[in-house]
C-alpha positions as CSV (number, residue, x, y, z in Angstrom):
1,M,146.6,18.8,29.6
2,N,144.1,18.6,32.4
3,S,144.4,14.8,32.5
4,D,148.2,15.1,33.0
5,N,147.7,17.4,35.9
6,W,145.3,14.9,37.5
7,L,147.7,12.0,37.0
8,K,150.6,14.0,38.6
9,R,148.4,14.8,41.6
10,L,147.4,11.1,41.9
11,Q,151.0,10.0,41.8
12,A,152.1,12.5,44.4
13,L,149.2,11.3,46.6
14,R,150.3,7.7,46.2
15,E,153.9,8.5,47.2
16,S,152.8,10.4,50.3
17,M,150.6,7.5,51.6
18,P,152.0,5.2,54.3
19,G,152.7,1.6,53.5
20,Q,154.3,2.3,50.1
21,D,157.7,1.2,48.9
22,N,159.3,4.4,50.1
23,E,158.7,3.3,53.8
24,P,160.2,0.2,55.2
25,D,157.9,-2.4,56.7
26,L,158.2,-2.5,60.5
27,P,159.0,-5.9,61.9
28,Q,156.7,-7.6,64.4
29,H,157.8,-6.9,68.0
30,A,158.8,-9.9,70.0
31,D,158.0,-7.9,73.2
32,E,154.3,-7.7,72.4
33,P,152.2,-9.4,75.2
34,K,150.8,-12.8,74.4
35,P,147.1,-13.2,74.8
36,A,146.2,-14.5,78.3
37,K,145.7,-18.2,78.6
38,L,142.1,-19.0,78.8
39,P,141.0,-21.0,81.9
40,R,139.6,-24.6,81.9
41,L,135.9,-24.6,82.3
42,D,134.0,-27.2,84.3
43,I,130.6,-28.2,82.9
44,I,128.4,-29.7,85.5
45,L,124.9,-31.3,85.3
46,D,122.8,-30.4,88.3
47,R,119.3,-31.5,89.4
48,K,119.3,-30.5,93.1
49,G,116.7,-27.9,94.2
50,R,115.1,-27.7,90.7
51,A,112.0,-29.9,91.2
52,G,113.6,-32.7,89.1
53,K,114.6,-30.5,86.2
54,T,118.1,-30.6,85.0
55,A,120.5,-27.6,84.5
56,T,123.9,-27.3,83.0
57,I,126.3,-25.2,85.0
58,I,129.5,-23.8,83.5
59,C,132.0,-22.5,86.0
60,G,135.7,-21.5,86.1
61,F,135.5,-18.1,84.4
62,L,138.0,-15.4,85.3
63,C,136.2,-12.5,83.7
64,D,134.0,-9.8,85.2
65,D,130.2,-10.1,85.3
66,S,129.4,-7.9,82.3
67,E,131.7,-10.0,80.0
68,L,130.2,-13.2,81.5
69,T,126.7,-11.9,80.7
70,D,127.8,-11.3,77.1
71,I,129.3,-14.8,76.8
72,A,126.1,-16.3,78.2
73,G,124.0,-14.3,75.8
74,H,126.0,-15.7,72.8
75,L,125.8,-19.2,74.2
76,K,122.0,-19.1,74.8
77,R,121.4,-17.7,71.3
78,S,123.6,-20.4,69.7
79,L,121.9,-23.2,71.7
80,G,118.4,-21.7,71.5
81,T,117.8,-22.2,75.2
82,G,117.2,-20.3,78.3
83,G,119.7,-19.6,81.1
84,S,121.2,-17.0,83.4
85,T,124.4,-15.9,85.0
86,R,125.1,-15.7,88.7
87,G,128.2,-15.6,90.9
88,G,130.7,-16.2,88.1
89,E,128.8,-19.1,86.6
90,I,126.5,-19.6,83.6
91,L,123.4,-21.7,84.1
92,I,121.8,-23.3,81.0
93,Q,118.4,-25.0,81.1
94,G,118.5,-28.8,80.4
95,D,121.3,-31.3,79.9
96,R,123.4,-29.4,77.3
97,R,126.9,-30.5,78.5
98,N,128.2,-31.6,75.1
99,D,126.7,-28.6,73.2
100,C,128.3,-26.2,75.7
101,A,131.6,-28.0,75.5
102,R,131.6,-27.7,71.7
103,F,130.7,-24.0,72.0
104,F,133.5,-23.1,74.4
105,Q,136.1,-25.2,72.6
106,S,135.3,-23.3,69.4
107,L,136.2,-20.1,71.5
108,G,139.5,-21.6,72.6
109,Y,138.6,-22.7,76.1
110,K,139.5,-26.1,77.5
111,T,136.5,-27.8,79.0
112,R,135.8,-30.7,81.3
113,C,132.4,-32.4,81.7
114,I,131.6,-33.5,85.2
């Protein structure tokens, strides 16, 4: 008899939970905002003022500095290279234009190598 009591409680709990057949599924709202369109990023190779060393500069971001620092951190870890952020740009050591383009395209950005 104790097991019948337990089964009744479990059934009552199942019926009271949301998402069961007793509640209709809500349709997706057409008024939900669409995700913002990501900007096109320019990927530039630069040698000026670096004692002959090359650097890859990615510019065109529309996000704030803290978010840019997070993106740069993920990029540097995935490439295994050094770099920094400054003035809305990401600087990566060496000629890594193609690698950076692949990374940002995988995130949904459009890129242009200059």
